[in-house]
One Martini backbone bead per residue (centre of mass of N, CA, C, O) as a GRO file, in nm:
protein
  180
    1UNK     BB    1   3.810   5.519   1.109
    2UNK     BB    2   3.691   5.758   0.869
    3UNK     BB    3   3.995   5.849   0.727
    4UNK     BB    4   4.002   5.600   0.542
    5UNK     BB    5   4.163   5.416   0.283
    6UNK     BB    6   4.031   5.137   0.095
    7UNK     BB    7   4.188   4.853  -0.062
    8UNK     BB    8   4.156   4.604  -0.302
    9UNK     BB    9   4.337   4.299  -0.362
   10UNK     BB   10   4.388   4.114  -0.678
   11UNK     BB   11   4.470   3.775  -0.820
   12UNK     BB   12   4.511   3.489  -1.086
   13UNK     BB   13   4.772   3.574  -1.257
   14UNK     BB   14   5.058   3.573  -1.396
   15UNK     BB   15   5.371   3.751  -1.410
   16UNK     BB   16   5.676   3.882  -1.414
   17UNK     BB   17   5.643   3.872  -1.089
   18UNK     BB   18   5.475   3.619  -1.094
   19UNK     BB   19   5.272   3.537  -0.890
   20UNK     BB   20   5.017   3.699  -0.751
   21UNK     BB   21   5.172   3.795  -0.498
   22UNK     BB   22   5.389   3.939  -0.654
   23UNK     BB   23   5.206   4.143  -0.785
   24UNK     BB   24   5.096   4.275  -0.532
   25UNK     BB   25   5.363   4.371  -0.433
   26UNK     BB   26   5.430   4.542  -0.678
   27UNK     BB   27   5.185   4.731  -0.661
   28UNK     BB   28   5.252   4.846  -0.383
   29UNK     BB   29   5.540   4.959  -0.465
   30UNK     BB   30   5.406   5.154  -0.702
   31UNK     BB   31   5.201   5.363  -0.556
   32UNK     BB   32   5.387   5.605  -0.497
   33UNK     BB   33   5.408   5.694  -0.806
   34UNK     BB   34   5.080   5.775  -0.772
   35UNK     BB   35   5.024   5.902  -0.474
   36UNK     BB   36   5.038   5.632  -0.287
   37UNK     BB   37   5.020   5.550   0.042
   38UNK     BB   38   5.128   5.282   0.240
   39UNK     BB   39   5.011   5.183   0.566
   40UNK     BB   40   4.865   4.890   0.525
   41UNK     BB   41   4.865   4.520   0.520
   42UNK     BB   42   4.728   4.248   0.471
   43UNK     BB   43   4.715   3.945   0.450
   44UNK     BB   44   4.709   3.681   0.238
   45UNK     BB   45   4.470   3.520   0.034
   46UNK     BB   46   4.305   3.229  -0.067
   47UNK     BB   47   4.054   3.214  -0.349
   48UNK     BB   48   3.793   3.125  -0.482
   49UNK     BB   49   3.637   3.155  -0.769
   50UNK     BB   50   3.318   3.298  -0.867
   51UNK     BB   51   3.309   3.179  -1.123
   52UNK     BB   52   3.145   2.951  -1.352
   53UNK     BB   53   3.439   2.904  -1.436
   54UNK     BB   54   3.739   2.773  -1.470
   55UNK     BB   55   3.990   2.897  -1.226
   56UNK     BB   56   4.203   3.017  -1.049
   57UNK     BB   57   4.299   3.121  -0.775
   58UNK     BB   58   4.305   3.380  -0.551
   59UNK     BB   59   4.468   3.674  -0.440
   60UNK     BB   60   4.411   3.854  -0.129
   61UNK     BB   61   4.365   4.202  -0.013
   62UNK     BB   62   4.418   4.475   0.223
   63UNK     BB   63   4.453   4.842   0.218
   64UNK     BB   64   4.594   5.119   0.364
   65UNK     BB   65   4.557   5.455   0.252
   66UNK     BB   66   4.712   5.755   0.103
   67UNK     BB   67   4.554   6.047  -0.045
   68UNK     BB   68   4.481   6.354  -0.232
   69UNK     BB   69   4.262   6.240  -0.386
   70UNK     BB   70   3.990   6.195  -0.516
   71UNK     BB   71   3.814   5.923  -0.578
   72UNK     BB   72   3.800   5.917  -0.887
   73UNK     BB   73   4.113   5.961  -0.925
   74UNK     BB   74   4.195   5.710  -0.775
   75UNK     BB   75   4.060   5.507  -0.946
   76UNK     BB   76   4.213   5.577  -1.211
   77UNK     BB   77   4.482   5.494  -1.100
   78UNK     BB   78   4.416   5.199  -1.048
   79UNK     BB   79   4.363   5.134  -1.338
   80UNK     BB   80   4.648   5.203  -1.452
   81UNK     BB   81   4.786   4.989  -1.276
   82UNK     BB   82   4.652   4.745  -1.389
   83UNK     BB   83   4.752   4.789  -1.682
   84UNK     BB   84   5.056   4.757  -1.617
   85UNK     BB   85   4.974   4.435  -1.538
   86UNK     BB   86   4.752   4.346  -1.784
   87UNK     BB   87   4.468   4.465  -1.755
   88UNK     BB   88   4.169   4.345  -1.919
   89UNK     BB   89   3.843   4.459  -1.995
   90UNK     BB   90   3.613   4.205  -2.103
   91UNK     BB   91   3.540   4.028  -1.856
   92UNK     BB   92   3.429   4.038  -1.541
   93UNK     BB   93   3.506   3.711  -1.455
   94UNK     BB   94   3.788   3.709  -1.538
   95UNK     BB   95   4.085   3.656  -1.532
   96UNK     BB   96   4.363   3.834  -1.341
   97UNK     BB   97   4.640   3.991  -1.245
   98UNK     BB   98   4.474   4.273  -1.148
   99UNK     BB   99   4.287   4.399  -0.874
  100UNK     BB  100   4.147   4.731  -0.791
  101UNK     BB  101   3.965   4.848  -0.510
  102UNK     BB  102   3.741   5.082  -0.386
  103UNK     BB  103   3.589   5.052  -0.077
  104UNK     BB  104   3.696   5.324   0.098
  105UNK     BB  105   3.638   5.691   0.153
  106UNK     BB  106   3.631   5.823   0.440
  107UNK     BB  107   3.307   5.738   0.448
  108UNK     BB  108   3.184   5.777   0.187
  109UNK     BB  109   2.884   5.837  -0.011
  110UNK     BB  110   2.812   5.665  -0.327
  111UNK     BB  111   2.596   5.607  -0.558
  112UNK     BB  112   2.502   5.370  -0.763
  113UNK     BB  113   2.440   5.355  -1.156
  114UNK     BB  114   2.457   5.053  -1.201
  115UNK     BB  115   2.456   4.744  -1.302
  116UNK     BB  116   2.467   4.416  -1.197
  117UNK     BB  117   2.670   4.180  -1.261
  118UNK     BB  118   2.626   4.078  -1.590
  119UNK     BB  119   2.484   4.344  -1.672
  120UNK     BB  120   2.761   4.526  -1.638
  121UNK     BB  121   2.969   4.411  -1.795
  122UNK     BB  122   3.317   4.494  -1.871
  123UNK     BB  123   3.381   4.746  -1.777
  124UNK     BB  124   3.403   5.008  -1.586
  125UNK     BB  125   3.254   5.124  -1.319
  126UNK     BB  126   3.106   5.331  -1.152
  127UNK     BB  127   3.129   5.510  -0.876
  128UNK     BB  128   3.100   5.340  -0.558
  129UNK     BB  129   3.014   5.423  -0.198
  130UNK     BB  130   3.080   5.180  -0.102
  131UNK     BB  131   3.153   4.893  -0.209
  132UNK     BB  132   2.886   4.695  -0.316
  133UNK     BB  133   3.042   4.400  -0.230
  134UNK     BB  134   3.162   4.408   0.067
  135UNK     BB  135   2.932   4.254   0.248
  136UNK     BB  136   2.963   3.963   0.059
  137UNK     BB  137   3.287   3.928   0.095
  138UNK     BB  138   3.527   3.737   0.226
  139UNK     BB  139   3.783   3.829   0.064
  140UNK     BB  140   3.746   4.114   0.206
  141UNK     BB  141   3.675   4.094   0.506
  142UNK     BB  142   3.910   3.939   0.627
  143UNK     BB  143   4.145   4.138   0.562
  144UNK     BB  144   3.996   4.384   0.683
  145UNK     BB  145   4.002   4.282   0.970
  146UNK     BB  146   4.310   4.272   1.004
  147UNK     BB  147   4.360   4.599   0.926
  148UNK     BB  148   4.037   4.690   1.026
  149UNK     BB  149   3.858   4.595   1.294
  150UNK     BB  150   3.680   4.891   1.337
  151UNK     BB  151   3.526   4.880   1.096
  152UNK     BB  152   3.250   5.047   0.929
  153UNK     BB  153   2.983   5.071   0.765
  154UNK     BB  154   2.864   5.374   0.618
  155UNK     BB  155   2.549   5.284   0.606
  156UNK     BB  156   2.487   5.054   0.828
  157UNK     BB  157   2.720   5.020   1.072
  158UNK     BB  158   2.847   4.765   1.045
  159UNK     BB  159   3.064   4.541   1.134
  160UNK     BB  160   3.296   4.330   1.012
  161UNK     BB  161   3.218   4.100   1.209
  162UNK     BB  162   2.912   4.100   1.130
  163UNK     BB  163   2.958   4.048   0.821
  164UNK     BB  164   3.092   3.774   0.867
  165UNK     BB  165   2.867   3.628   1.028
  166UNK     BB  166   2.646   3.649   0.773
  167UNK     BB  167   2.793   3.450   0.631
  168UNK     BB  168   2.874   3.173   0.488
  169UNK     BB  169   3.066   2.932   0.617
  170UNK     BB  170   3.173   2.808   0.353
  171UNK     BB  171   3.302   3.075   0.245
  172UNK     BB  172   3.493   3.122   0.484
  173UNK     BB  173   3.634   2.827   0.468
  174UNK     BB  174   3.756   2.868   0.160
  175UNK     BB  175   3.947   3.059   0.303
  176UNK     BB  176   4.303   3.122   0.297
  177UNK     BB  177   4.597   3.150   0.381
  178UNK     BB  178   4.878   3.255   0.235
  179UNK     BB  179   5.181   3.168   0.119
  180UNK     BB  180   5.428   3.415   0.138
   0.00000   0.00000   0.00000
């Protein structure tokens, strides 16, 4: 279905809501106050951090949502929600209590205009759709397959299953369903 809005959720630092899974649940519960209706949520996964320095594992998921906002306004709301849970953007790969990424907005394609990786710096990146990292991240693709198994990449047309199959199997095996 091309009319879906997909959001990735993640975090690896505790908050007053408890461990990361509690923070993700609290953020999902708060979304309606921001005009975001949660339609479906994938199971939570425990994921090793991508950063080159030691930090706690992440808890990740993907949600299908509905919102009346255009993509840029929705992304701003997601950033405000992150800030309410203590997210401060200093180091791109630093541990964080909450990370909300707009993965796909009804199949729209918006070209990214910023550098990637470490060159991107610490602040929020300009909007790019679909999310530039979606194709190579098992921690996004596995929960995405759970909640939207028929999803296809809006640019390449590849299915979520094909994208998972293209990943290194060690990366896929490193991710496991989170308990609770």
